[in-house]
N, C-alpha and C positions, 0 to 999 in steps of 0.2 A: 547252885544255880536254881533259879525260879522260873517256871513257865506257867502260862495261863491257857487253859483248854476250854473250848466251848463244845458241848456235847448235846446234840438235838435228836431225840428219839422218843417215841411215844410209849415204849415199853419200860416201865419202872424197874423191873427186875434186871433187864439188860443194862440200864444205866448204872444200877448199883454194882453189877459185876464189872463193868468197865471202869468204875472208879478205882477198883483195886489194881487194874492194869495200869491206869494212868498215873497212879501214885508212884509207880516204879520208874517213870520217865526222868525224874529229876529229884534233887534233894527236897525241893518244895514245889508242889503242884497245886494250883488253884483251879478248881473245876466249876465252870458255870454250866448248868444243864437246863434243858427245857423239853417239854413233851409235845410241842407243836412248832411248825415252821415259822409262823408269824412272830411268836415270842422269841424264837432263836434269832431272827433277823434283827429284832429290837435290841437284844443283848449284844449282838455284834456291833451295832451302831453305837451303843453306849460304852463299849470296851474296845477301842481301836488298838489296844496293846495285846490282843489275843494272839497267841503264838501258833495255835493249831485249832482247826474246827473239824468236828466229826458229825456228819449228817446222814440220817437214814433217807431212803428214797420215798418211802410211803408212810405218811403220817398226817395227822390233821393239819390243814392249811397248806400242805405241799402239793405241787403239781408234778410230782415225779422228777424225771431228769431235767425238766425245764426249770425247776426250782434251784438246781445246782448252778445253772447259768445265772439265775437271778442273784443268788448269794455271791457268786464269784464277781459279777459285775459291780455289785455294791461294796464288796470287800476284796479287791484284787490283791491286797498285800497279805491276806491270811491264807496260809497253806490249808487246803481243803481235802479231806479224805471222806469218801463215801463208805459207810459201814452198813451193809445190806444183806438181807436174806436172798435177794435176787441173784441169779447167775446167768441172766440172759445176755448173750453176746452184744446185742444192740445197745442195751443199757450201759454195758461197760465202755463201749466205744464212745457213746454219746457223753457220758459224764467226764471222760478224759478230754474230749473235745471242748466241753463246756467249762473247763477250768480245774477239775479235780486233779490232785497229784497222786492219788492212790484209790484203790478199790479193795476193800477187805470184806470177805465173807463172814457173816455172823457165826458160821460153823467153824471158823478158825479157832485154834487153841489160843490161850492167853499168851503163850510164848511167841507164837507167830504174830499175833496182833502187836505185841510189844516191839518186836523187831521191825515190823512194817512201819509203825509210827515213828520209831527212831530214824528209820531210813528217810522218811518224808521230812522230819525235822532237820536232818542233815542236808536237805536239798535234793533228795532222791525221788524216784518214782517207784511205786509198788503196785504190783498185781499178783494175786496168788498164782502159783504155777498152772493149775488147771484152768483158771480163768484167762491167764495170759495165752495159753494155747488156743482157747476159743477166740480170743481177740485177734491173734495173729492169723488164724484161719479165715477171719472175715475181712482182712485187708484186701484192697484191690490187688489182683495179680499183676505182677510186674516182670516183664521178660528179663530184666537185668538182676532181679532179686534171686540169684542162685547161689549155692554154696561156692565160695571161692576156694582155690587150691590151698590157700594158707589158713583157712578157717577151721580146719579139722580139729585143732586143739580146743577151740572155743565154741564151735558150732554156730558161728555168727554168719548171717547172710551178708550179701554185699551192701544192702541198705543199712544193716546194723553196723557194719564196719564204717560206712560213710558217717553215720550218726556219731559213732565213737570218735572219729577223727575230729568232727566239729565240736564235740564235747571237750576234747583236748585243746581246742583253740579258744575255749571260754565262751562260746556262743550260747545264748539263751535258747529255750525251746522255740520261742517265736522266731528268732533269727535262723535257727536250723530249719524250721518249717518253710520259711521264705526261700532259703537257699536251695532246699531240696524239692521245693514245689509240692509239699505234702501238707495235709492238715496237721495242726499242732497236736491234736489228740493222737494221730498216727505216730508222730515223733515220740510222744510219751510212751506209747506202747513199744516202739523199737528200743527206747532207752531202758524200759523195764526188762525187756528180753536180754539186753546187754548185761545188766546187773545180775540177772539170774544165771546167765551162761558163765560169767566170770566169777560168780559167787562173791559179789561185793555189795556194799550198801550205800555208796556215794559216788559222785562224779570223780572226786580225787582218787578214790580207790580204784575205780574203773580205768582211769587213764594210766595210773601207776601199773596196774596189773597188765594192761594191754601193751605197755612199753616193754615190760619184762618179757612178755611172750613174743615180742616182735611184731605185733599186729598193727601198731602205728609207730612212726619214727620217733626217735628221741628228739628233744629240743635241740636246736642247732648248737647251743653252747655245750651241752652234754655230749653231743655227737663229736664235736671238735676235741673235747677232752679225751674221749675214748680213743680217737684216732691218734692222738699225740702220746698215748701211753705205750 
C-alpha cells in the first residue's frame, strides 16, 4: 500500500523525526513537507491525492487555529491532524470544530503518534488522553449528560452512548451533529472519548465492541438469528 502525506511545520528537526514515524505507516510512504503555511497550502492544491495532512498551529504564514479552518475548507477531502506543542483546551476544541480529525502533542512518543495517525487514516478521531480530559471538561454542561446505569463497563456518558448509537447507524460526524444539535467538533470529542473508553481505533471496532458489551443493540438480522438459536 502507498500513501502520500503532507507535513507542514517550521521545525526542521521535528520534520526529520516525523519522517521516521511516517515511513512506518505503509509499505511505501511519500512525504511532502514544508516549513510555512502558504507553501503547504500550495502543495495541497498541487497534490489532490494526499492521504493525510499534518499541520502545526504556529509557523510562518499561519494564523493559528484559523489556518486550520482555511486548510480544511480548501481541502475538505484530506484528513487533517494538528501536531502541536500547545495544550490549550480552547485550541483543541477549535481545531476539532474547524475540521481536524486529530490533535497530537509534540511531546507524544513515536509509538503514540503512529497509533494516532493510523487511527485517523482508518477514519477515526484522536485526542491524547490528557488533552481529551481537558476538552471534555470544557464542553457545555448538559443535565442529561450523566453516567447511565449500564455505562459502568465502558464509562460512557449518555451523550457518548448516543454518539455511539449513531456511529452504528453509519451517520457522518456532520449528520450526528445535526441530529444531536451539537457542534461537529463536540461530536468529534465525544467520538474520541468513545474510542478511548472502549480501547478501539476505528468506528467499526467501536461498534463491534459496544455490541459485544450490550451497549447498543445488535442489527435486526443478527438479533433474529440469536433469538432463533
